[in-house]
PDB file of N, H, CA, C and O in Angstrom:
ATOM      1  N   MET A   1       0.811  -1.190   0.000  1.00  0.00           N
ATOM      2  CA  MET A   1       0.000   0.000   0.000  1.00  0.00           C
ATOM      3  C   MET A   1       0.857   1.258   0.000  1.00  0.00           C
ATOM      4  O   MET A   1       0.487   2.252  -0.626  1.00  0.00           O
ATOM      5  N   SER A   2       1.990   1.235   0.687  1.00  0.00           N
ATOM      6  H   SER A   2       2.290   0.428   1.196  1.00  0.00           H
ATOM      7  CA  SER A   2       2.831   2.428   0.742  1.00  0.00           C
ATOM      8  C   SER A   2       3.436   2.747  -0.621  1.00  0.00           C
ATOM      9  O   SER A   2       3.703   3.912  -0.918  1.00  0.00           O
ATOM     10  N   ARG A   3       3.654   1.743  -1.443  1.00  0.00           N
ATOM     11  H   ARG A   3       3.437   0.797  -1.202  1.00  0.00           H
ATOM     12  CA  ARG A   3       4.183   1.988  -2.779  1.00  0.00           C
ATOM     13  C   ARG A   3       3.185   2.796  -3.607  1.00  0.00           C
ATOM     14  O   ARG A   3       3.588   3.633  -4.414  1.00  0.00           O
ATOM     15  N   TYR A   4       1.905   2.556  -3.416  1.00  0.00           N
ATOM     16  H   TYR A   4       1.578   1.876  -2.760  1.00  0.00           H
ATOM     17  CA  TYR A   4       0.859   3.281  -4.132  1.00  0.00           C
ATOM     18  C   TYR A   4       0.911   4.768  -3.793  1.00  0.00           C
ATOM     19  O   TYR A   4       0.804   5.614  -4.681  1.00  0.00           O
ATOM     20  N   TYR A   5       1.074   5.085  -2.508  1.00  0.00           N
ATOM     21  H   TYR A   5       1.160   4.398  -1.787  1.00  0.00           H
ATOM     22  CA  TYR A   5       1.121   6.479  -2.111  1.00  0.00           C
ATOM     23  C   TYR A   5       2.414   7.148  -2.558  1.00  0.00           C
ATOM     24  O   TYR A   5       2.409   8.333  -2.892  1.00  0.00           O
ATOM     25  N   SER A   6       3.512   6.416  -2.571  1.00  0.00           N
ATOM     26  H   SER A   6       3.517   5.454  -2.299  1.00  0.00           H
ATOM     27  CA  SER A   6       4.762   7.014  -3.025  1.00  0.00           C
ATOM     28  C   SER A   6       4.709   7.289  -4.522  1.00  0.00           C
ATOM     29  O   SER A   6       5.319   8.251  -4.990  1.00  0.00           O
ATOM     30  N   PHE A   7       3.995   6.469  -5.279  1.00  0.00           N
ATOM     31  H   PHE A   7       3.500   5.688  -4.900  1.00  0.00           H
ATOM     32  CA  PHE A   7       3.841   6.721  -6.707  1.00  0.00           C
ATOM     33  C   PHE A   7       3.068   8.009  -6.937  1.00  0.00           C
ATOM     34  O   PHE A   7       3.423   8.795  -7.815  1.00  0.00           O
ATOM     35  N   LYS A   8       2.020   8.234  -6.164  1.00  0.00           N
ATOM     36  H   LYS A   8       1.732   7.596  -5.450  1.00  0.00           H
ATOM     37  CA  LYS A   8       1.246   9.461  -6.309  1.00  0.00           C
ATOM     38  C   LYS A   8       2.080  10.686  -5.958  1.00  0.00           C
ATOM     39  O   LYS A   8       1.992  11.718  -6.623  1.00  0.00           O
ATOM     40  N   GLY A   9       2.886  10.564  -4.912  1.00  0.00           N
ATOM     41  H   GLY A   9       2.957   9.725  -4.372  1.00  0.00           H
ATOM     42  CA  GLY A   9       3.770  11.665  -4.534  1.00  0.00           C
ATOM     43  C   GLY A   9       4.813  11.953  -5.599  1.00  0.00           C
ATOM     44  O   GLY A   9       5.127  13.108  -5.889  1.00  0.00           O
ATOM     45  N   GLU A  10       5.338  10.895  -6.169  1.00  0.00           N
ATOM     46  H   GLU A  10       5.083   9.957  -5.933  1.00  0.00           H
ATOM     47  CA  GLU A  10       6.346  11.055  -7.219  1.00  0.00           C
ATOM     48  C   GLU A  10       5.729  11.664  -8.470  1.00  0.00           C
ATOM     49  O   GLU A  10       6.350  12.508  -9.116  1.00  0.00           O
ATOM     50  N   ALA A  11       4.533  11.254  -8.816  1.00  0.00           N
ATOM     51  H   ALA A  11       4.028  10.568  -8.292  1.00  0.00           H
ATOM     52  CA  ALA A  11       3.852  11.830  -9.976  1.00  0.00           C
ATOM     53  C   ALA A  11       3.578  13.318  -9.754  1.00  0.00           C
ATOM     54  O   ALA A  11       3.748  14.125 -10.668  1.00  0.00           O
ATOM     55  N   GLY A  12       3.159  13.677  -8.553  1.00  0.00           N
ATOM     56  H   GLY A  12       3.021  13.022  -7.811  1.00  0.00           H
ATOM     57  CA  GLY A  12       2.926  15.079  -8.235  1.00  0.00           C
ATOM     58  C   GLY A  12       4.204  15.896  -8.291  1.00  0.00           C
ATOM     59  O   GLY A  12       4.201  17.035  -8.759  1.00  0.00           O
ATOM     60  N   SER A  13       5.294  15.315  -7.816  1.00  0.00           N
ATOM     61  H   SER A  13       5.296  14.390  -7.436  1.00  0.00           H
ATOM     62  CA  SER A  13       6.579  16.004  -7.829  1.00  0.00           C
ATOM     63  C   SER A  13       7.071  16.248  -9.253  1.00  0.00           C
ATOM     64  O   SER A  13       7.561  17.333  -9.569  1.00  0.00           O
ATOM     65  N   ILE A  14       6.940  15.255 -10.094  1.00  0.00           N
ATOM     66  H   ILE A  14       6.542  14.374  -9.837  1.00  0.00           H
ATOM     67  CA  ILE A  14       7.364  15.403 -11.484  1.00  0.00           C
ATOM     68  C   ILE A  14       6.495  16.429 -12.199  1.00  0.00           C
ATOM     69  O   ILE A  14       7.009  17.255 -12.953  1.00  0.00           O
ATOM     70  N   LEU A  15       5.197  16.387 -11.975  1.00  0.00           N
ATOM     71  H   LEU A  15       4.779  15.716 -11.363  1.00  0.00           H
ATOM     72  CA  LEU A  15       4.307  17.359 -12.603  1.00  0.00           C
ATOM     73  C   LEU A  15       4.616  18.773 -12.107  1.00  0.00           C
ATOM     74  O   LEU A  15       4.566  19.724 -12.886  1.00  0.00           O
ATOM     75  N   TYR A  16       4.931  18.917 -10.826  1.00  0.00           N
ATOM     76  H   TYR A  16       4.971  18.144 -10.193  1.00  0.00           H
ATOM     77  CA  TYR A  16       5.305  20.216 -10.266  1.00  0.00           C
ATOM     78  C   TYR A  16       6.555  20.764 -10.961  1.00  0.00           C
ATOM     79  O   TYR A  16       6.610  21.943 -11.311  1.00  0.00           O
ATOM     80  N   LYS A  17       7.540  19.917 -11.155  1.00  0.00           N
ATOM     81  H   LYS A  17       7.496  18.960 -10.871  1.00  0.00           H
ATOM     82  CA  LYS A  17       8.772  20.354 -11.814  1.00  0.00           C
ATOM     83  C   LYS A  17       8.512  20.755 -13.259  1.00  0.00           C
ATOM     84  O   LYS A  17       9.045  21.758 -13.734  1.00  0.00           O
ATOM     85  N   LEU A  18       7.698  19.980 -13.952  1.00  0.00           N
ATOM     86  H   LEU A  18       7.265  19.165 -13.566  1.00  0.00           H
ATOM     87  CA  LEU A  18       7.396  20.303 -15.347  1.00  0.00           C
ATOM     88  C   LEU A  18       6.622  21.613 -15.471  1.00  0.00           C
ATOM     89  O   LEU A  18       6.918  22.431 -16.343  1.00  0.00           O
ATOM     90  N   ILE A  19       5.638  21.812 -14.605  1.00  0.00           N
ATOM     91  H   ILE A  19       5.398  21.147 -13.897  1.00  0.00           H
ATOM     92  CA  ILE A  19       4.858  23.036 -14.648  1.00  0.00           C
ATOM     93  C   ILE A  19       5.718  24.235 -14.267  1.00  0.00           C
ATOM     94  O   ILE A  19       5.622  25.290 -14.895  1.00  0.00           O
ATOM     95  N   SER A  20       6.558  24.083 -13.244  1.00  0.00           N
ATOM     96  H   SER A  20       6.637  23.227 -12.735  1.00  0.00           H
ATOM     97  CA  SER A  20       7.446  25.176 -12.838  1.00  0.00           C
ATOM     98  C   SER A  20       8.390  25.566 -13.970  1.00  0.00           C
ATOM     99  O   SER A  20       8.567  26.749 -14.260  1.00  0.00           O
ATOM    100  N   LEU A  21       8.989  24.573 -14.604  1.00  0.00           N
ATOM    101  H   LEU A  21       8.845  23.611 -14.370  1.00  0.00           H
ATOM    102  CA  LEU A  21       9.885  24.867 -15.721  1.00  0.00           C
ATOM    103  C   LEU A  21       9.143  25.498 -16.892  1.00  0.00           C
ATOM    104  O   LEU A  21       9.658  26.409 -17.540  1.00  0.00           O
ATOM    105  N   GLY A  22       7.949  25.020 -17.159  1.00  0.00           N
ATOM    106  H   GLY A  22       7.531  24.279 -16.633  1.00  0.00           H
ATOM    107  CA  GLY A  22       7.162  25.594 -18.244  1.00  0.00           C
ATOM    108  C   GLY A  22       6.818  27.054 -17.989  1.00  0.00           C
ATOM    109  O   GLY A  22       6.972  27.895 -18.874  1.00  0.00           O
ATOM    110  N   ILE A  23       6.358  27.353 -16.793  1.00  0.00           N
ATOM    111  H   ILE A  23       6.233  26.669 -16.074  1.00  0.00           H
ATOM    112  CA  ILE A  23       6.039  28.743 -16.451  1.00  0.00           C
ATOM    113  C   ILE A  23       7.298  29.598 -16.482  1.00  0.00           C
ATOM    114  O   ILE A  23       7.263  30.738 -16.947  1.00  0.00           O
ATOM    115  N   PHE A  24       8.413  29.056 -15.990  1.00  0.00           N
ATOM    116  H   PHE A  24       8.442  28.130 -15.613  1.00  0.00           H
ATOM    117  CA  PHE A  24       9.668  29.803 -15.989  1.00  0.00           C
ATOM    118  C   PHE A  24      10.117  30.143 -17.405  1.00  0.00           C
ATOM    119  O   PHE A  24      10.503  31.281 -17.676  1.00  0.00           O
ATOM    120  N   PHE A  25      10.071  29.171 -18.309  1.00  0.00           N
ATOM    121  H   PHE A  25       9.758  28.247 -18.090  1.00  0.00           H
ATOM    122  CA  PHE A  25      10.530  29.424 -19.671  1.00  0.00           C
ATOM    123  C   PHE A  25       9.588  30.347 -20.436  1.00  0.00           C
ATOM    124  O   PHE A  25      10.041  31.140 -21.262  1.00  0.00           O
ATOM    125  N   VAL A  26       8.299  30.257 -20.176  1.00  0.00           N
ATOM    126  H   VAL A  26       7.932  29.613 -19.505  1.00  0.00           H
ATOM    127  CA  VAL A  26       7.360  31.195 -20.801  1.00  0.00           C
ATOM    128  C   VAL A  26       7.623  32.607 -20.276  1.00  0.00           C
ATOM    129  O   VAL A  26       7.646  33.564 -21.048  1.00  0.00           O
ATOM    130  N   GLY A  27       7.821  32.733 -18.975  1.00  0.00           N
ATOM    131  H   GLY A  27       7.803  31.955 -18.347  1.00  0.00           H
ATOM    132  CA  GLY A  27       8.148  34.038 -18.404  1.00  0.00           C
ATOM    133  C   GLY A  27       9.473  34.567 -18.904  1.00  0.00           C
ATOM    134  O   GLY A  27       9.610  35.768 -19.139  1.00  0.00           O
ATOM    135  N   LEU A  28      10.449  33.697 -19.072  1.00  0.00           N
ATOM    136  H   LEU A  28      10.337  32.722 -18.881  1.00  0.00           H
ATOM    137  CA  LEU A  28      11.746  34.099 -19.596  1.00  0.00           C
ATOM    138  C   LEU A  28      11.619  34.602 -21.028  1.00  0.00           C
ATOM    139  O   LEU A  28      12.293  35.553 -21.424  1.00  0.00           O
ATOM    140  N   LYS A  29      10.764  33.966 -21.788  1.00  0.00           N
ATOM    141  H   LYS A  29      10.216  33.194 -21.467  1.00  0.00           H
ATOM    142  CA  LYS A  29      10.542  34.381 -23.177  1.00  0.00           C
ATOM    143  C   LYS A  29       9.892  35.766 -23.247  1.00  0.00           C
ATOM    144  O   LYS A  29      10.261  36.580 -24.093  1.00  0.00           O
ATOM    145  N   PHE A  30       8.922  36.038 -22.358  1.00  0.00           N
ATOM    146  H   PHE A  30       8.622  35.377 -21.671  1.00  0.00           H
ATOM    147  CA  PHE A  30       8.205  37.308 -22.394  1.00  0.00           C
ATOM    148  C   PHE A  30       8.946  38.438 -21.679  1.00  0.00           C
ATOM    149  O   PHE A  30       8.945  39.572 -22.158  1.00  0.00           O
ATOM    150  N   PHE A  31       9.580  38.145 -20.541  1.00  0.00           N
ATOM    151  H   PHE A  31       9.582  37.224 -20.152  1.00  0.00           H
ATOM    152  CA  PHE A  31      10.152  39.202 -19.714  1.00  0.00           C
ATOM    153  C   PHE A  31      11.676  39.234 -19.699  1.00  0.00           C
ATOM    154  O   PHE A  31      12.255  40.179 -19.163  1.00  0.00           O
ATOM    155  N   GLY A  32      12.330  38.258 -20.256  1.00  0.00           N
ATOM    156  H   GLY A  32      11.860  37.490 -20.691  1.00  0.00           H
ATOM    157  CA  GLY A  32      13.785  38.244 -20.281  1.00  0.00           C
ATOM    158  C   GLY A  32      14.376  37.881 -18.933  1.00  0.00           C
ATOM    159  O   GLY A  32      13.753  37.174 -18.140  1.00  0.00           O
ATOM    160  N   LEU A  33      15.571  38.363 -18.681  1.00  0.00           N
ATOM    161  H   LEU A  33      16.077  38.936 -19.325  1.00  0.00           H
ATOM    162  CA  LEU A  33      16.286  37.998 -17.460  1.00  0.00           C
ATOM    163  C   LEU A  33      15.735  38.657 -16.207  1.00  0.00           C
ATOM    164  O   LEU A  33      16.152  38.310 -15.102  1.00  0.00           O
ATOM    165  N   SER A  34      14.818  39.592 -16.347  1.00  0.00           N
ATOM    166  H   SER A  34      14.480  39.874 -17.244  1.00  0.00           H
ATOM    167  CA  SER A  34      14.232  40.218 -15.161  1.00  0.00           C
ATOM    168  C   SER A  34      13.356  39.239 -14.378  1.00  0.00           C
ATOM    169  O   SER A  34      12.960  39.534 -13.251  1.00  0.00           O
ATOM    170  N   ILE A  35      13.051  38.090 -14.957  1.00  0.00           N
ATOM    171  H   ILE A  35      13.372  37.850 -15.873  1.00  0.00           H
ATOM    172  CA  ILE A  35      12.250  37.086 -14.256  1.00  0.00           C
ATOM    173  C   ILE A  35      13.055  36.384 -13.161  1.00  0.00           C
ATOM    174  O   ILE A  35      12.478  35.671 -12.341  1.00  0.00           O
ATOM    175  N   LEU A  36      14.361  36.571 -13.134  1.00  0.00           N
ATOM    176  H   LEU A  36      14.830  37.151 -13.800  1.00  0.00           H
ATOM    177  CA  LEU A  36      15.198  35.902 -12.144  1.00  0.00           C
ATOM    178  C   LEU A  36      15.174  36.582 -10.779  1.00  0.00           C
ATOM    179  O   LEU A  36      15.999  36.264  -9.923  1.00  0.00           O
ATOM    180  N   ASP A  37      14.264  37.492 -10.565  1.00  0.00           N
ATOM    181  H   ASP A  37      13.594  37.750 -11.261  1.00  0.00           H
ATOM    182  CA  ASP A  37      14.094  38.134  -9.268  1.00  0.00           C
ATOM    183  C   ASP A  37      13.495  37.123  -8.289  1.00  0.00           C
ATOM    184  O   ASP A  37      12.735  36.242  -8.691  1.00  0.00           O
ATOM    185  N   ASP A  38      13.836  37.249  -7.013  1.00  0.00           N
ATOM    186  H   ASP A  38      14.454  37.964  -6.687  1.00  0.00           H
ATOM    187  CA  ASP A  38      13.398  36.278  -6.000  1.00  0.00           C
ATOM    188  C   ASP A  38      11.877  36.221  -5.867  1.00  0.00           C
ATOM    189  O   ASP A  38      11.312  35.134  -5.741  1.00  0.00           O
ATOM    190  N   ILE A  39      11.216  37.358  -5.893  1.00  0.00           N
ATOM    191  H   ILE A  39      11.675  38.240  -5.996  1.00  0.00           H
ATOM    192  CA  ILE A  39       9.762  37.369  -5.708  1.00  0.00           C
ATOM    193  C   ILE A  39       9.053  36.710  -6.893  1.00  0.00           C
ATOM    194  O   ILE A  39       8.026  36.058  -6.709  1.00  0.00           O
ATOM    195  N   ILE A  40       9.577  36.870  -8.079  1.00  0.00           N
ATOM    196  H   ILE A  40      10.411  37.401  -8.228  1.00  0.00           H
ATOM    197  CA  ILE A  40       8.976  36.234  -9.256  1.00  0.00           C
ATOM    198  C   ILE A  40       9.116  34.716  -9.164  1.00  0.00           C
ATOM    199  O   ILE A  40       8.182  33.984  -9.489  1.00  0.00           O
ATOM    200  N   LEU A  41      10.275  34.246  -8.723  1.00  0.00           N
ATOM    201  H   LEU A  41      11.035  34.840  -8.459  1.00  0.00           H
ATOM    202  CA  LEU A  41      10.470  32.805  -8.573  1.00  0.00           C
ATOM    203  C   LEU A  41       9.555  32.232  -7.489  1.00  0.00           C
ATOM    204  O   LEU A  41       9.075  31.105  -7.608  1.00  0.00           O
ATOM    205  N   LEU A  42       9.319  33.008  -6.439  1.00  0.00           N
ATOM    206  H   LEU A  42       9.710  33.923  -6.342  1.00  0.00           H
ATOM    207  CA  LEU A  42       8.393  32.576  -5.390  1.00  0.00           C
ATOM    208  C   LEU A  42       6.966  32.493  -5.935  1.00  0.00           C
ATOM    209  O   LEU A  42       6.233  31.554  -5.624  1.00  0.00           O
ATOM    210  N   ILE A  43       6.584  33.455  -6.731  1.00  0.00           N
ATOM    211  H   ILE A  43       7.180  34.217  -6.984  1.00  0.00           H
ATOM    212  CA  ILE A  43       5.241  33.441  -7.335  1.00  0.00           C
ATOM    213  C   ILE A  43       5.095  32.247  -8.273  1.00  0.00           C
ATOM    214  O   ILE A  43       4.043  31.609  -8.293  1.00  0.00           O
ATOM    215  N   ILE A  44       6.125  31.937  -9.045  1.00  0.00           N
ATOM    216  H   ILE A  44       6.980  32.456  -9.029  1.00  0.00           H
ATOM    217  CA  ILE A  44       6.094  30.773  -9.930  1.00  0.00           C
ATOM    218  C   ILE A  44       5.916  29.500  -9.115  1.00  0.00           C
ATOM    219  O   ILE A  44       5.144  28.625  -9.507  1.00  0.00           O
ATOM    220  N   ALA A  45       6.613  29.378  -7.989  1.00  0.00           N
ATOM    221  H   ALA A  45       7.241  30.089  -7.671  1.00  0.00           H
ATOM    222  CA  ALA A  45       6.506  28.192  -7.144  1.00  0.00           C
ATOM    223  C   ALA A  45       5.099  28.050  -6.571  1.00  0.00           C
ATOM    224  O   ALA A  45       4.553  26.947  -6.542  1.00  0.00           O
ATOM    225  N   ILE A  46       4.510  29.144  -6.117  1.00  0.00           N
ATOM    226  H   ILE A  46       4.954  30.040  -6.140  1.00  0.00           H
ATOM    227  CA  ILE A  46       3.160  29.101  -5.546  1.00  0.00           C
ATOM    228  C   ILE A  46       2.136  28.732  -6.603  1.00  0.00           C
ATOM    229  O   ILE A  46       1.270  27.891  -6.362  1.00  0.00           O
ATOM    230  N   VAL A  47       2.224  29.350  -7.767  1.00  0.00           N
ATOM    231  H   VAL A  47       2.927  30.033  -7.963  1.00  0.00           H
ATOM    232  CA  VAL A  47       1.277  29.054  -8.853  1.00  0.00           C
ATOM    233  C   VAL A  47       1.416  27.606  -9.291  1.00  0.00           C
ATOM    234  O   VAL A  47       0.412  26.935  -9.528  1.00  0.00           O
ATOM    235  N   SER A  48       2.635  27.117  -9.402  1.00  0.00           N
ATOM    236  H   SER A  48       3.451  27.663  -9.209  1.00  0.00           H
ATOM    237  CA  SER A  48       2.862  25.720  -9.808  1.00  0.00           C
ATOM    238  C   SER A  48       2.277  24.750  -8.797  1.00  0.00           C
ATOM    239  O   SER A  48       1.636  23.768  -9.170  1.00  0.00           O
ATOM    240  N   TYR A  49       2.497  25.025  -7.520  1.00  0.00           N
ATOM    241  H   TYR A  49       3.017  25.823  -7.217  1.00  0.00           H
ATOM    242  CA  TYR A  49       1.985  24.159  -6.456  1.00  0.00           C
ATOM    243  C   TYR A  49       0.468  24.075  -6.502  1.00  0.00           C
ATOM    244  O   TYR A  49      -0.104  22.988  -6.421  1.00  0.00           O
ATOM    245  N   ARG A  50      -0.172  25.213  -6.630  1.00  0.00           N
ATOM    246  H   ARG A  50       0.293  26.096  -6.695  1.00  0.00           H
ATOM    247  CA  ARG A  50      -1.643  25.232  -6.688  1.00  0.00           C
ATOM    248  C   ARG A  50      -2.157  24.557  -7.956  1.00  0.00           C
ATOM    249  O   ARG A  50      -3.156  23.838  -7.914  1.00  0.00           O
ATOM    250  N   LEU A  51      -1.486  24.782  -9.074  1.00  0.00           N
ATOM    251  H   LEU A  51      -0.675  25.367  -9.108  1.00  0.00           H
ATOM    252  CA  LEU A  51      -1.922  24.213 -10.342  1.00  0.00           C
ATOM    253  C   LEU A  51      -1.795  22.691 -10.350  1.00  0.00           C
ATOM    254  O   LEU A  51      -2.655  22.006 -10.904  1.00  0.00           O
ATOM    255  N   VAL A  52      -0.741  22.156  -9.746  1.00  0.00           N
ATOM    256  H   VAL A  52      -0.043  22.712  -9.296  1.00  0.00           H
ATOM    257  CA  VAL A  52      -0.581  20.699  -9.664  1.00  0.00           C
ATOM    258  C   VAL A  52      -1.723  20.100  -8.851  1.00  0.00           C
ATOM    259  O   VAL A  52      -2.317  19.104  -9.263  1.00  0.00           O
ATOM    260  N   GLY A  53      -2.032  20.690  -7.713  1.00  0.00           N
ATOM    261  H   GLY A  53      -1.549  21.499  -7.379  1.00  0.00           H
ATOM    262  CA  GLY A  53      -3.152  20.199  -6.907  1.00  0.00           C
ATOM    263  C   GLY A  53      -4.464  20.260  -7.649  1.00  0.00           C
ATOM    264  O   GLY A  53      -5.265  19.328  -7.582  1.00  0.00           O
ATOM    265  N   PHE A  54      -4.691  21.352  -8.357  1.00  0.00           N
ATOM    266  H   PHE A  54      -4.041  22.109  -8.412  1.00  0.00           H
ATOM    267  CA  PHE A  54      -5.930  21.513  -9.122  1.00  0.00           C
ATOM    268  C   PHE A  54      -6.037  20.471 -10.227  1.00  0.00           C
ATOM    269  O   PHE A  54      -7.096  19.872 -10.418  1.00  0.00           O
ATOM    270  N   ILE A  55      -4.950  20.255 -10.951  1.00  0.00           N
ATOM    271  H   ILE A  55      -4.091  20.742 -10.797  1.00  0.00           H
ATOM    272  CA  ILE A  55      -4.968  19.295 -12.065  1.00  0.00           C
ATOM    273  C   ILE A  55      -5.151  17.863 -11.562  1.00  0.00           C
ATOM    274  O   ILE A  55      -6.001  17.130 -12.067  1.00  0.00           O
ATOM    275  N   LEU A  56      -4.351  17.466 -10.564  1.00  0.00           N
ATOM    276  H   LEU A  56      -3.661  18.062 -10.154  1.00  0.00           H
ATOM    277  CA  LEU A  56      -4.412  16.076 -10.111  1.00  0.00           C
ATOM    278  C   LEU A  56      -5.704  15.766  -9.357  1.00  0.00           C
ATOM    279  O   LEU A  56      -6.180  14.632  -9.399  1.00  0.00           O
ATOM    280  N   ARG A  57      -6.268  16.737  -8.679  1.00  0.00           N
ATOM    281  H   ARG A  57      -5.881  17.658  -8.645  1.00  0.00           H
ATOM    282  CA  ARG A  57      -7.579  16.508  -8.056  1.00  0.00           C
ATOM    283  C   ARG A  57      -8.684  16.530  -9.095  1.00  0.00           C
ATOM    284  O   ARG A  57      -9.670  15.801  -8.983  1.00  0.00           O
ATOM    285  N   GLY A  58      -8.516  17.365 -10.101  1.00  0.00           N
ATOM    286  H   GLY A  58      -7.715  17.957 -10.192  1.00  0.00           H
ATOM    287  CA  GLY A  58      -9.527  17.462 -11.170  1.00  0.00           C
ATOM    288  C   GLY A  58      -9.674  16.199 -11.982  1.00  0.00           C
ATOM    289  O   GLY A  58     -10.782  15.841 -12.383  1.00  0.00           O
ATOM    290  N   ILE A  59      -8.560  15.513 -12.231  1.00  0.00           N
ATOM    291  H   ILE A  59      -7.660  15.804 -11.905  1.00  0.00           H
ATOM    292  CA  ILE A  59      -8.643  14.279 -13.000  1.00  0.00           C
ATOM    293  C   ILE A  59      -8.898  13.064 -12.118  1.00  0.00           C
ATOM    294  O   ILE A  59      -9.051  11.953 -12.625  1.00  0.00           O
ATOM    295  N   GLY A  60      -8.945  13.263 -10.800  1.00  0.00           N
ATOM    296  H   GLY A  60      -8.821  14.166 -10.388  1.00  0.00           H
ATOM    297  CA  GLY A  60      -9.249  12.178  -9.887  1.00  0.00           C
ATOM    298  C   GLY A  60      -8.039  11.365  -9.464  1.00  0.00           C
ATOM    299  O   GLY A  60      -8.198  10.292  -8.882  1.00  0.00           O
ATOM    300  N   PHE A  61      -6.844  11.842  -9.736  1.00  0.00           N
ATOM    301  H   PHE A  61      -6.715  12.713 -10.209  1.00  0.00           H
ATOM    302  CA  PHE A  61      -5.638  11.118  -9.346  1.00  0.00           C
ATOM    303  C   PHE A  61      -5.385  11.239  -7.859  1.00  0.00           C
ATOM    304  O   PHE A  61      -4.991  10.271  -7.210  1.00  0.00           O
ATOM    305  N   TRP A  62      -5.611  12.428  -7.315  1.00  0.00           N
ATOM    306  H   TRP A  62      -5.932  13.215  -7.842  1.00  0.00           H
ATOM    307  CA  TRP A  62      -5.551  12.654  -5.868  1.00  0.00           C
ATOM    308  C   TRP A  62      -6.962  12.807  -5.360  1.00  0.00           C
ATOM    309  O   TRP A  62      -7.722  13.622  -5.883  1.00  0.00           O
ATOM    310  N   LYS A  63      -7.326  12.047  -4.361  1.00  0.00           N
ATOM    311  H   LYS A  63      -6.709  11.385  -3.936  1.00  0.00           H
ATOM    312  CA  LYS A  63      -8.698  12.070  -3.854  1.00  0.00           C
ATOM    313  C   LYS A  63      -8.870  13.055  -2.706  1.00  0.00           C
ATOM    314  O   LYS A  63      -9.990  13.505  -2.465  1.00  0.00           O
ATOM    315  N   TYR A  64      -7.813  13.408  -1.990  1.00  0.00           N
ATOM    316  H   TYR A  64      -6.903  13.043  -2.185  1.00  0.00           H
ATOM    317  CA  TYR A  64      -7.943  14.268  -0.820  1.00  0.00           C
ATOM    318  C   TYR A  64      -7.850  15.710  -1.165  1.00  0.00           C
ATOM    319  O   TYR A  64      -7.942  16.563  -0.282  1.00  0.00           O
TER     320      TYR A  64
END
């Protein structure tokens, strides 16, 4: 049973990394190197975290 939960955690972690990188590269394309500010990176992390939860709960992968 613990392997099942670790798979869900790993899937969420990978999706978080992909979404974070995607948002970062889109922001880099539009705003250039000014996106490397600390507050912008924090905003990217928060948006990515919320978006992963929304997506995985929306498709029924995470039930809680």
